[in-house]
Short mmCIF file of the C-alpha atoms (twelve columns), coordinates in Angstrom:
data_MODEL
# 
_entry.id   MODEL 
# 
loop_
_atom_site.group_PDB 
_atom_site.id 
_atom_site.type_symbol 
_atom_site.label_atom_id 
_atom_site.label_alt_id 
_atom_site.label_comp_id 
_atom_site.label_asym_id 
_atom_site.label_seq_id 
_atom_site.Cartn_x 
_atom_site.Cartn_y 
_atom_site.Cartn_z 
_atom_site.pdbx_PDB_model_num 
ATOM 1   C CA . UNK A 1   -37.763 80.528  -132.671 1 
ATOM 2   C CA . UNK A 2   -41.119 82.087  -131.787 1 
ATOM 3   C CA . UNK A 3   -39.443 84.127  -129.062 1 
ATOM 4   C CA . UNK A 4   -37.023 85.500  -131.663 1 
ATOM 5   C CA . UNK A 5   -39.735 86.589  -134.015 1 
ATOM 6   C CA . UNK A 6   -42.481 87.870  -131.728 1 
ATOM 7   C CA . UNK A 7   -42.589 91.228  -130.050 1 
ATOM 8   C CA . UNK A 8   -41.729 90.233  -126.523 1 
ATOM 9   C CA . UNK A 9   -39.378 91.169  -123.714 1 
ATOM 10  C CA . UNK A 10  -38.348 87.571  -123.015 1 
ATOM 11  C CA . UNK A 11  -34.663 86.700  -123.496 1 
ATOM 12  C CA . UNK A 12  -33.523 85.062  -126.732 1 
ATOM 13  C CA . UNK A 13  -33.888 81.314  -126.782 1 
ATOM 14  C CA . UNK A 14  -31.039 78.956  -127.610 1 
ATOM 15  C CA . UNK A 15  -30.420 77.472  -131.070 1 
ATOM 16  C CA . UNK A 16  -31.227 74.047  -129.651 1 
ATOM 17  C CA . UNK A 17  -34.668 75.216  -128.551 1 
ATOM 18  C CA . UNK A 18  -35.089 77.006  -131.871 1 
ATOM 19  C CA . UNK A 19  -34.525 73.875  -133.910 1 
ATOM 20  C CA . UNK A 20  -36.844 71.775  -131.779 1 
ATOM 21  C CA . UNK A 21  -39.830 74.113  -132.076 1 
ATOM 22  C CA . UNK A 22  -42.603 73.249  -134.540 1 
ATOM 23  C CA . UNK A 23  -42.773 75.463  -137.623 1 
ATOM 24  C CA . UNK A 24  -46.445 75.875  -136.850 1 
ATOM 25  C CA . UNK A 25  -45.563 78.331  -134.093 1 
ATOM 26  C CA . UNK A 26  -43.928 80.624  -136.647 1 
ATOM 27  C CA . UNK A 27  -46.846 81.121  -138.995 1 
ATOM 28  C CA . UNK A 28  -48.291 84.282  -137.492 1 
ATOM 29  C CA . UNK A 29  -47.156 86.854  -140.101 1 
ATOM 30  C CA . UNK A 30  -48.439 89.906  -138.242 1 
ATOM 31  C CA . UNK A 31  -46.126 89.157  -135.335 1 
ATOM 32  C CA . UNK A 32  -42.936 88.549  -137.333 1 
ATOM 33  C CA . UNK A 33  -40.608 91.532  -137.390 1 
ATOM 34  C CA . UNK A 34  -37.671 92.124  -139.686 1 
ATOM 35  C CA . UNK A 35  -35.692 93.419  -136.754 1 
ATOM 36  C CA . UNK A 36  -35.889 90.137  -134.857 1 
ATOM 37  C CA . UNK A 37  -35.240 88.001  -137.927 1 
ATOM 38  C CA . UNK A 38  -32.113 90.044  -138.721 1 
ATOM 39  C CA . UNK A 39  -31.007 89.891  -135.099 1 
ATOM 40  C CA . UNK A 40  -31.399 86.117  -135.051 1 
ATOM 41  C CA . UNK A 41  -29.408 85.688  -138.272 1 
ATOM 42  C CA . UNK A 42  -26.641 88.091  -137.261 1 
ATOM 43  C CA . UNK A 43  -26.160 86.562  -133.810 1 
ATOM 44  C CA . UNK A 44  -26.201 82.946  -135.027 1 
ATOM 45  C CA . UNK A 45  -23.079 81.126  -136.207 1 
ATOM 46  C CA . UNK A 46  -24.303 77.570  -136.733 1 
ATOM 47  C CA . UNK A 47  -25.050 77.030  -140.469 1 
ATOM 48  C CA . UNK A 48  -27.918 74.616  -139.878 1 
ATOM 49  C CA . UNK A 49  -29.601 77.040  -137.500 1 
ATOM 50  C CA . UNK A 50  -29.133 79.927  -139.936 1 
ATOM 51  C CA . UNK A 51  -30.694 77.771  -142.642 1 
ATOM 52  C CA . UNK A 52  -33.598 76.878  -140.354 1 
ATOM 53  C CA . UNK A 53  -34.249 80.519  -139.411 1 
ATOM 54  C CA . UNK A 54  -34.222 81.631  -143.032 1 
ATOM 55  C CA . UNK A 55  -36.399 78.829  -144.358 1 
ATOM 56  C CA . UNK A 56  -38.949 79.312  -141.595 1 
ATOM 57  C CA . UNK A 57  -39.360 83.019  -142.248 1 
ATOM 58  C CA . UNK A 58  -38.500 83.477  -145.936 1 
ATOM 59  C CA . UNK A 59  -42.096 83.269  -147.189 1 
ATOM 60  C CA . UNK A 60  -43.122 86.214  -145.060 1 
ATOM 61  C CA . UNK A 61  -43.435 89.336  -147.299 1 
ATOM 62  C CA . UNK A 62  -41.389 91.466  -144.921 1 
ATOM 63  C CA . UNK A 63  -38.529 89.005  -145.173 1 
ATOM 64  C CA . UNK A 64  -38.275 88.138  -148.867 1 
ATOM 65  C CA . UNK A 65  -38.551 91.807  -149.797 1 
ATOM 66  C CA . UNK A 66  -35.538 92.652  -147.661 1 
ATOM 67  C CA . UNK A 67  -32.175 92.297  -149.390 1 
ATOM 68  C CA . UNK A 68  -30.211 92.476  -146.130 1 
ATOM 69  C CA . UNK A 69  -31.826 89.312  -144.733 1 
ATOM 70  C CA . UNK A 70  -30.705 87.444  -147.850 1 
ATOM 71  C CA . UNK A 71  -27.253 89.030  -147.772 1 
ATOM 72  C CA . UNK A 72  -26.614 88.079  -144.139 1 
ATOM 73  C CA . UNK A 73  -27.820 84.497  -144.508 1 
ATOM 74  C CA . UNK A 74  -25.931 83.809  -147.746 1 
ATOM 75  C CA . UNK A 75  -22.733 85.517  -146.542 1 
ATOM 76  C CA . UNK A 76  -22.640 83.442  -143.350 1 
ATOM 77  C CA . UNK A 77  -23.358 80.198  -145.147 1 
ATOM 78  C CA . UNK A 78  -20.694 81.041  -147.722 1 
ATOM 79  C CA . UNK A 79  -18.090 81.606  -145.010 1 
ATOM 80  C CA . UNK A 80  -19.061 78.227  -143.576 1 
ATOM 81  C CA . UNK A 81  -18.554 76.617  -147.017 1 
ATOM 82  C CA . UNK A 82  -22.151 75.393  -147.051 1 
ATOM 83  C CA . UNK A 83  -22.907 75.772  -150.748 1 
ATOM 84  C CA . UNK A 84  -25.492 73.002  -150.370 1 
ATOM 85  C CA . UNK A 85  -27.583 75.131  -148.006 1 
ATOM 86  C CA . UNK A 86  -27.142 78.217  -150.200 1 
ATOM 87  C CA . UNK A 87  -28.377 76.299  -153.231 1 
ATOM 88  C CA . UNK A 88  -31.322 74.949  -151.241 1 
ATOM 89  C CA . UNK A 89  -32.345 78.459  -150.169 1 
ATOM 90  C CA . UNK A 90  -31.954 80.163  -153.547 1 
ATOM 91  C CA . UNK A 91  -33.437 77.401  -155.688 1 
ATOM 92  C CA . UNK A 92  -36.482 77.404  -153.432 1 
ATOM 93  C CA . UNK A 93  -36.837 81.142  -154.042 1 
ATOM 94  C CA . UNK A 94  -37.221 80.513  -157.780 1 
ATOM 95  C CA . UNK A 95  -40.619 78.934  -157.142 1 
ATOM 96  C CA . UNK A 96  -41.867 82.010  -155.293 1 
ATOM 97  C CA . UNK A 97  -44.541 83.979  -157.249 1 
ATOM 98  C CA . UNK A 98  -42.394 87.135  -157.243 1 
ATOM 99  C CA . UNK A 99  -39.606 85.195  -158.992 1 
ATOM 100 C CA . UNK A 100 -41.358 86.013  -162.257 1 
ATOM 101 C CA . UNK A 101 -39.923 89.543  -162.038 1 
ATOM 102 C CA . UNK A 102 -36.547 90.175  -163.609 1 
ATOM 103 C CA . UNK A 103 -35.306 92.114  -160.596 1 
ATOM 104 C CA . UNK A 104 -35.865 89.220  -158.216 1 
ATOM 105 C CA . UNK A 105 -34.047 86.781  -160.485 1 
ATOM 106 C CA . UNK A 106 -31.190 89.267  -160.775 1 
ATOM 107 C CA . UNK A 107 -31.074 89.265  -156.981 1 
ATOM 108 C CA . UNK A 108 -30.657 85.477  -156.987 1 
ATOM 109 C CA . UNK A 109 -27.832 85.743  -159.548 1 
ATOM 110 C CA . UNK A 110 -26.134 88.363  -157.401 1 
ATOM 111 C CA . UNK A 111 -26.378 86.203  -154.288 1 
ATOM 112 C CA . UNK A 112 -24.957 83.178  -156.088 1 
ATOM 113 C CA . UNK A 113 -22.115 85.350  -157.351 1 
ATOM 114 C CA . UNK A 114 -21.325 86.684  -153.872 1 
ATOM 115 C CA . UNK A 115 -21.097 83.100  -152.684 1 
ATOM 116 C CA . UNK A 116 -18.696 82.469  -155.613 1 
ATOM 117 C CA . UNK A 117 -21.150 79.934  -157.063 1 
ATOM 118 C CA . UNK A 118 -20.727 81.404  -160.538 1 
ATOM 119 C CA . UNK A 119 -22.033 78.349  -162.375 1 
ATOM 120 C CA . UNK A 120 -25.344 78.659  -160.532 1 
ATOM 121 C CA . UNK A 121 -25.579 82.361  -161.334 1 
ATOM 122 C CA . UNK A 122 -25.082 81.648  -165.049 1 
ATOM 123 C CA . UNK A 123 -27.588 78.789  -164.873 1 
ATOM 124 C CA . UNK A 124 -30.163 81.125  -163.316 1 
ATOM 125 C CA . UNK A 125 -29.657 83.547  -166.198 1 
ATOM 126 C CA . UNK A 126 -30.324 80.778  -168.712 1 
ATOM 127 C CA . UNK A 127 -33.388 79.631  -166.746 1 
ATOM 128 C CA . UNK A 128 -35.086 83.022  -166.761 1 
ATOM 129 C CA . UNK A 129 -37.260 82.323  -169.805 1 
ATOM 130 C CA . UNK A 130 -38.480 79.003  -168.408 1 
ATOM 131 C CA . UNK A 131 -39.222 80.759  -165.107 1 
ATOM 132 C CA . UNK A 132 -41.561 83.124  -166.926 1 
ATOM 133 C CA . UNK A 133 -39.317 86.142  -167.420 1 
ATOM 134 C CA . UNK A 134 -37.141 86.445  -170.514 1 
ATOM 135 C CA . UNK A 135 -33.827 88.161  -169.682 1 
ATOM 136 C CA . UNK A 136 -33.147 91.675  -170.936 1 
ATOM 137 C CA . UNK A 137 -30.002 93.768  -171.100 1 
ATOM 138 C CA . UNK A 138 -30.381 94.482  -167.376 1 
ATOM 139 C CA . UNK A 139 -30.008 90.820  -166.483 1 
ATOM 140 C CA . UNK A 140 -27.025 90.392  -168.786 1 
ATOM 141 C CA . UNK A 141 -25.276 93.466  -167.389 1 
ATOM 142 C CA . UNK A 142 -25.961 92.234  -163.868 1 
ATOM 143 C CA . UNK A 143 -24.389 88.936  -164.828 1 
ATOM 144 C CA . UNK A 144 -21.327 90.721  -166.135 1 
ATOM 145 C CA . UNK A 145 -21.034 93.092  -163.221 1 
ATOM 146 C CA . UNK A 146 -20.907 90.357  -160.626 1 
ATOM 147 C CA . UNK A 147 -17.928 88.466  -161.935 1 
ATOM 148 C CA . UNK A 148 -19.833 85.531  -163.336 1 
ATOM 149 C CA . UNK A 149 -19.590 85.871  -167.101 1 
ATOM 150 C CA . UNK A 150 -16.569 88.094  -166.608 1 
ATOM 151 C CA . UNK A 151 -14.550 85.168  -165.356 1 
ATOM 152 C CA . UNK A 152 -15.856 82.937  -168.111 1 
ATOM 153 C CA . UNK A 153 -15.218 85.208  -171.090 1 
ATOM 154 C CA . UNK A 154 -12.637 87.642  -169.750 1 
ATOM 155 C CA . UNK A 155 -14.772 90.781  -170.105 1 
ATOM 156 C CA . UNK A 156 -14.864 93.045  -167.075 1 
ATOM 157 C CA . UNK A 157 -17.696 95.604  -167.142 1 
ATOM 158 C CA . UNK A 158 -17.421 99.248  -166.251 1 
ATOM 159 C CA . UNK A 159 -19.674 101.695 -164.490 1 
ATOM 160 C CA . UNK A 160 -22.493 101.555 -167.088 1 
ATOM 161 C CA . UNK A 161 -23.137 97.851  -166.466 1 
ATOM 162 C CA . UNK A 162 -22.883 98.320  -162.710 1 
ATOM 163 C CA . UNK A 163 -25.405 101.166 -162.848 1 
ATOM 164 C CA . UNK A 164 -27.895 98.939  -164.667 1 
ATOM 165 C CA . UNK A 165 -27.497 96.309  -161.955 1 
ATOM 166 C CA . UNK A 166 -27.858 99.016  -159.303 1 
ATOM 167 C CA . UNK A 167 -31.046 100.285 -160.922 1 
ATOM 168 C CA . UNK A 168 -32.505 96.776  -161.076 1 
ATOM 169 C CA . UNK A 169 -31.681 96.264  -157.392 1 
ATOM 170 C CA . UNK A 170 -33.356 99.538  -156.385 1 
ATOM 171 C CA . UNK A 171 -36.428 98.818  -158.488 1 
ATOM 172 C CA . UNK A 172 -36.890 95.344  -157.033 1 
ATOM 173 C CA . UNK A 173 -35.895 95.765  -153.389 1 
ATOM 174 C CA . UNK A 174 -36.369 99.506  -152.884 1 
ATOM 175 C CA . UNK A 175 -33.679 99.160  -150.224 1 
ATOM 176 C CA . UNK A 176 -31.322 102.116 -150.001 1 
ATOM 177 C CA . UNK A 177 -29.048 100.223 -147.611 1 
ATOM 178 C CA . UNK A 178 -28.582 97.373  -150.082 1 
ATOM 179 C CA . UNK A 179 -27.947 99.822  -152.914 1 
ATOM 180 C CA . UNK A 180 -25.314 101.696 -150.910 1 
ATOM 181 C CA . UNK A 181 -23.684 98.398  -149.999 1 
ATOM 182 C CA . UNK A 182 -23.430 97.610  -153.702 1 
ATOM 183 C CA . UNK A 183 -21.782 100.994 -154.329 1 
ATOM 184 C CA . UNK A 184 -19.244 100.263 -151.578 1 
ATOM 185 C CA . UNK A 185 -18.547 96.836  -153.089 1 
ATOM 186 C CA . UNK A 186 -18.013 98.389  -156.529 1 
ATOM 187 C CA . UNK A 187 -15.396 100.753 -155.143 1 
ATOM 188 C CA . UNK A 188 -13.611 98.436  -152.749 1 
ATOM 189 C CA . UNK A 189 -13.522 95.119  -154.594 1 
ATOM 190 C CA . UNK A 190 -13.801 96.060  -158.252 1 
ATOM 191 C CA . UNK A 191 -12.174 99.472  -158.318 1 
ATOM 192 C CA . UNK A 192 -15.162 100.770 -160.290 1 
ATOM 193 C CA . UNK A 193 -15.805 104.392 -159.362 1 
ATOM 194 C CA . UNK A 194 -19.472 105.400 -159.081 1 
ATOM 195 C CA . UNK A 195 -20.504 108.389 -161.178 1 
ATOM 196 C CA . UNK A 196 -23.292 110.960 -161.108 1 
ATOM 197 C CA . UNK A 197 -25.708 108.433 -162.604 1 
ATOM 198 C CA . UNK A 198 -24.939 106.006 -159.775 1 
ATOM 199 C CA . UNK A 199 -25.860 108.609 -157.173 1 
ATOM 200 C CA . UNK A 200 -28.936 109.700 -159.099 1 
ATOM 201 C CA . UNK A 201 -30.138 106.108 -158.847 1 
ATOM 202 C CA . UNK A 202 -29.518 106.162 -155.084 1 
ATOM 203 C CA . UNK A 203 -31.313 109.503 -154.719 1 
ATOM 204 C CA . UNK A 204 -34.283 108.090 -156.639 1 
ATOM 205 C CA . UNK A 205 -34.273 105.009 -154.425 1 
ATOM 206 C CA . UNK A 206 -34.265 107.249 -151.345 1 
ATOM 207 C CA . UNK A 207 -37.306 109.125 -152.679 1 
ATOM 208 C CA . UNK A 208 -39.095 105.830 -153.338 1 
ATOM 209 C CA . UNK A 209 -38.491 104.904 -149.702 1 
ATOM 210 C CA . UNK A 210 -40.172 108.015 -148.361 1 
ATOM 211 C CA . UNK A 211 -37.372 110.507 -148.952 1 
ATOM 212 C CA . UNK A 212 -35.582 110.427 -145.603 1 
ATOM 213 C CA . UNK A 213 -34.179 113.964 -145.308 1 
ATOM 214 C CA . UNK A 214 -30.972 112.970 -143.539 1 
ATOM 215 C CA . UNK A 215 -30.112 110.114 -145.897 1 
ATOM 216 C CA . UNK A 216 -30.922 112.225 -148.943 1 
ATOM 217 C CA . UNK A 217 -28.593 114.935 -147.668 1 
ATOM 218 C CA . UNK A 218 -25.841 112.385 -146.987 1 
ATOM 219 C CA . UNK A 219 -25.974 111.230 -150.590 1 
ATOM 220 C CA . UNK A 220 -25.673 114.783 -151.890 1 
ATOM 221 C CA . UNK A 221 -22.700 115.380 -149.572 1 
ATOM 222 C CA . UNK A 222 -21.040 112.183 -150.814 1 
ATOM 223 C CA . UNK A 223 -21.440 113.377 -154.386 1 
ATOM 224 C CA . UNK A 224 -19.811 116.695 -153.511 1 
ATOM 225 C CA . UNK A 225 -16.915 115.030 -151.646 1 
ATOM 226 C CA . UNK A 226 -16.227 112.811 -154.628 1 
ATOM 227 C CA . UNK A 227 -16.254 115.745 -157.011 1 
ATOM 228 C CA . UNK A 228 -19.295 114.524 -158.943 1 
ATOM 229 C CA . UNK A 229 -21.129 117.176 -160.940 1 
ATOM 230 C CA . UNK A 230 -24.920 117.206 -160.497 1 
ATOM 231 C CA . UNK A 231 -26.981 117.016 -163.677 1 
ATOM 232 C CA . UNK A 232 -30.632 117.529 -164.616 1 
ATOM 233 C CA . UNK A 233 -31.731 114.308 -162.901 1 
ATOM 234 C CA . UNK A 234 -29.916 115.292 -159.698 1 
ATOM 235 C CA . UNK A 235 -31.634 118.673 -159.592 1 
ATOM 236 C CA . UNK A 236 -35.023 117.160 -160.376 1 
ATOM 237 C CA . UNK A 237 -34.617 114.732 -157.482 1 
ATOM 238 C CA . UNK A 238 -33.773 117.667 -155.215 1 
ATOM 239 C CA . UNK A 239 -36.862 119.562 -156.359 1 
ATOM 240 C CA . UNK A 240 -39.085 116.507 -155.865 1 
ATOM 241 C CA . UNK A 241 -37.636 116.013 -152.390 1 
ATOM 242 C CA . UNK A 242 -38.400 119.618 -151.447 1 
ATOM 243 C CA . UNK A 243 -41.866 119.466 -153.013 1 
ATOM 244 C CA . UNK A 244 -42.708 116.599 -150.640 1 
ATOM 245 C CA . UNK A 245 -41.258 118.296 -147.554 1 
ATOM 246 C CA . UNK A 246 -43.255 120.457 -145.228 1 
ATOM 247 C CA . UNK A 247 -42.180 124.062 -144.930 1 
ATOM 248 C CA . UNK A 248 -38.922 124.882 -143.209 1 
ATOM 249 C CA . UNK A 249 -36.959 121.803 -144.256 1 
ATOM 250 C CA . UNK A 250 -33.951 122.200 -146.518 1 
ATOM 251 C CA . UNK A 251 -33.376 124.696 -149.287 1 
ATOM 252 C CA . UNK A 252 -35.944 126.614 -151.292 1 
ATOM 253 C CA . UNK A 253 -36.888 124.686 -154.443 1 
ATOM 254 C CA . UNK A 254 -36.960 127.941 -156.411 1 
ATOM 255 C CA . UNK A 255 -33.329 128.560 -155.432 1 
ATOM 256 C CA . UNK A 256 -32.437 125.026 -156.530 1 
ATOM 257 C CA . UNK A 257 -34.139 125.795 -159.850 1 
ATOM 258 C CA . UNK A 258 -32.159 129.028 -160.224 1 
ATOM 259 C CA . UNK A 259 -28.911 127.212 -159.399 1 
ATOM 260 C CA . UNK A 260 -29.686 124.631 -162.059 1 
ATOM 261 C CA . UNK A 261 -30.239 127.297 -164.705 1 
ATOM 262 C CA . UNK A 262 -27.076 129.157 -163.633 1 
ATOM 263 C CA . UNK A 263 -25.160 125.996 -164.569 1 
ATOM 264 C CA . UNK A 264 -26.769 126.035 -168.022 1 
ATOM 265 C CA . UNK A 265 -28.848 122.957 -167.246 1 
ATOM 266 C CA . UNK A 266 -32.160 123.277 -169.046 1 
ATOM 267 C CA . UNK A 267 -35.220 122.256 -166.994 1 
ATOM 268 C CA . UNK A 268 -37.594 119.657 -168.396 1 
ATOM 269 C CA . UNK A 269 -41.211 118.695 -167.752 1 
ATOM 270 C CA . UNK A 270 -40.294 116.938 -164.475 1 
ATOM 271 C CA . UNK A 271 -38.528 120.077 -163.228 1 
ATOM 272 C CA . UNK A 272 -41.616 122.213 -163.730 1 
ATOM 273 C CA . UNK A 273 -44.006 119.617 -162.320 1 
ATOM 274 C CA . UNK A 274 -41.909 119.435 -159.146 1 
ATOM 275 C CA . UNK A 275 -41.797 123.233 -158.824 1 
ATOM 276 C CA . UNK A 276 -45.550 123.557 -159.301 1 
ATOM 277 C CA . UNK A 277 -46.169 120.938 -156.614 1 
ATOM 278 C CA . UNK A 278 -43.689 122.703 -154.334 1 
ATOM 279 C CA . UNK A 279 -45.534 126.026 -154.674 1 
ATOM 280 C CA . UNK A 280 -49.002 124.488 -154.353 1 
ATOM 281 C CA . UNK A 281 -47.988 122.655 -151.182 1 
ATOM 282 C CA . UNK A 282 -46.991 126.010 -149.690 1 
ATOM 283 C CA . UNK A 283 -50.125 127.727 -151.055 1 
ATOM 284 C CA . UNK A 284 -47.895 129.985 -153.146 1 
ATOM 285 C CA . UNK A 285 -50.309 130.024 -156.078 1 
ATOM 286 C CA . UNK A 286 -48.835 133.078 -157.774 1 
ATOM 287 C CA . UNK A 287 -45.449 131.402 -158.243 1 
ATOM 288 C CA . UNK A 288 -47.235 128.164 -159.112 1 
ATOM 289 C CA . UNK A 289 -48.934 130.132 -161.908 1 
ATOM 290 C CA . UNK A 290 -45.559 131.474 -163.121 1 
ATOM 291 C CA . UNK A 291 -44.056 127.994 -163.367 1 
ATOM 292 C CA . UNK A 292 -47.223 126.547 -164.895 1 
ATOM 293 C CA . UNK A 293 -47.262 129.192 -167.653 1 
ATOM 294 C CA . UNK A 294 -43.530 128.848 -168.263 1 
ATOM 295 C CA . UNK A 295 -43.936 125.090 -168.554 1 
ATOM 296 C CA . UNK A 296 -46.770 125.455 -171.072 1 
ATOM 297 C CA . UNK A 297 -44.819 128.043 -173.089 1 
ATOM 298 C CA . UNK A 298 -42.032 125.477 -173.437 1 
ATOM 299 C CA . UNK A 299 -44.640 122.902 -174.504 1 
ATOM 300 C CA . UNK A 300 -44.223 120.847 -171.337 1 
ATOM 301 C CA . UNK A 301 -47.762 119.932 -170.320 1 
ATOM 302 C CA . UNK A 302 -47.899 119.657 -166.512 1 
ATOM 303 C CA . UNK A 303 -49.761 116.745 -164.894 1 
ATOM 304 C CA . UNK A 304 -53.492 117.421 -164.843 1 
ATOM 305 C CA . UNK A 305 -53.619 117.181 -161.052 1 
ATOM 306 C CA . UNK A 306 -50.993 119.942 -160.779 1 
ATOM 307 C CA . UNK A 307 -52.913 122.277 -163.042 1 
ATOM 308 C CA . UNK A 308 -56.182 121.527 -161.270 1 
ATOM 309 C CA . UNK A 309 -54.593 122.459 -157.923 1 
ATOM 310 C CA . UNK A 310 -53.170 125.671 -159.384 1 
ATOM 311 C CA . UNK A 311 -56.540 126.680 -160.850 1 
ATOM 312 C CA . UNK A 312 -58.414 125.988 -157.622 1 
ATOM 313 C CA . UNK A 313 -55.774 127.883 -155.660 1 
ATOM 314 C CA . UNK A 314 -56.002 130.914 -157.960 1 
ATOM 315 C CA . UNK A 315 -59.783 130.971 -157.647 1 
ATOM 316 C CA . UNK A 316 -59.366 130.801 -153.887 1 
ATOM 317 C CA . UNK A 317 -57.268 134.008 -153.890 1 
ATOM 318 C CA . UNK A 318 -59.667 135.797 -156.267 1 
ATOM 319 C CA . UNK A 319 -57.585 135.415 -159.424 1 
ATOM 320 C CA . UNK A 320 -60.231 133.828 -161.632 1 
ATOM 321 C CA . UNK A 321 -59.051 135.578 -164.802 1 
ATOM 322 C CA . UNK A 322 -55.595 134.047 -164.423 1 
ATOM 323 C CA . UNK A 323 -57.174 130.684 -163.700 1 
ATOM 324 C CA . UNK A 324 -59.248 130.871 -166.915 1 
ATOM 325 C CA . UNK A 325 -56.128 131.664 -168.942 1 
ATOM 326 C CA . UNK A 326 -54.389 128.560 -167.562 1 
ATOM 327 C CA . UNK A 327 -57.372 126.410 -168.542 1 
ATOM 328 C CA . UNK A 328 -57.375 127.842 -172.071 1 
ATOM 329 C CA . UNK A 329 -53.620 127.421 -172.487 1 
ATOM 330 C CA . UNK A 330 -53.933 123.789 -171.409 1 
ATOM 331 C CA . UNK A 331 -56.568 123.160 -174.085 1 
ATOM 332 C CA . UNK A 332 -54.302 124.567 -176.782 1 
ATOM 333 C CA . UNK A 333 -51.444 122.254 -175.840 1 
ATOM 334 C CA . UNK A 334 -53.447 119.019 -175.793 1 
ATOM 335 C CA . UNK A 335 -54.108 116.612 -178.651 1 
ATOM 336 C CA . UNK A 336 -56.402 113.677 -179.352 1 
ATOM 337 C CA . UNK A 337 -57.534 111.673 -176.308 1 
ATOM 338 C CA . UNK A 338 -55.751 114.051 -173.931 1 
ATOM 339 C CA . UNK A 339 -58.349 116.732 -174.778 1 
ATOM 340 C CA . UNK A 340 -61.159 114.472 -173.619 1 
ATOM 341 C CA . UNK A 341 -59.279 113.581 -170.421 1 
ATOM 342 C CA . UNK A 342 -58.658 117.255 -169.640 1 
ATOM 343 C CA . UNK A 343 -62.321 118.092 -170.297 1 
ATOM 344 C CA . UNK A 344 -63.264 115.661 -167.512 1 
ATOM 345 C CA . UNK A 345 -60.814 117.354 -165.153 1 
ATOM 346 C CA . UNK A 346 -62.084 120.776 -166.197 1 
ATOM 347 C CA . UNK A 347 -65.577 119.694 -165.252 1 
ATOM 348 C CA . UNK A 348 -64.404 119.304 -161.656 1 
ATOM 349 C CA . UNK A 349 -63.096 122.857 -161.454 1 
ATOM 350 C CA . UNK A 350 -64.991 125.717 -159.763 1 
ATOM 351 C CA . UNK A 351 -68.237 126.445 -161.598 1 
ATOM 352 C CA . UNK A 352 -67.360 130.132 -161.897 1 
ATOM 353 C CA . UNK A 353 -64.782 129.085 -164.505 1 
ATOM 354 C CA . UNK A 354 -67.411 127.762 -166.876 1 
# 
């Protein structure tokens, strides 16, 4: 097993050798890689060996955070009709410290449901309070969306319930691959068609995972192919993506903003914050000033860090008068404790502004 999990060029060892090795040889977390764990699970067909691989590695943070490792192990054990091993794995997960989060418990319900162990999924839902996390509407919708309660009470949820489950999955696992797999399952098995909200959740998940440019673009192309109309959230995600990119990648955020307005979609505070960051990152302080003032005129107070960067940038290009006006406009928009917080930020600005 050690040879499967360590970075080495040695050939894979046999399942027989794997099972005979002491678990003590597998307790070096820094040397365990997700890639090798996944490879071991995918290539193995013996249920007992799959169970042994999973149990040995499941406490490692890189493993229990990865939805695909769980999916592969549970799917293979389900095909082998080893509900006993599935129950052993998932019940053990309930004692893990992270099991106190609703998202992780939803994951367990989902896995039980995929293994068609609906009674265990429902039981997990009822156990949530005793496990330290009272269920909310997200957990109930997840229960409905994965055929558990649906079979019991004859109610089959639509896209809204599936989107809540999708959002919970993205928040807990932050795995775009797992989220896209759920979308595919919705379409293929349940005939539930994803909508703009579904793809906005995926776009947000992509941004949380570092905003891979290619994957982000693929999601936008999928939306277009399916005839889904982008909304304010879609455009804001696009602006955020561009604000994090270095120059020369993708479209101009200002053009995205203009496209949004041409479709009669009104920008909100997040739209302006993203545009200001986009301009600051490119040292385009004059346009940053335009968007900052427009945001304040609409009573959308930009994040303090954004305004601070704009002010410093304006001072740097000898536009101190404009910088002072921004500071004064900020003061007029703030109330109560926010005034005190802004005063602290103002104190860090160039002394010539005093």
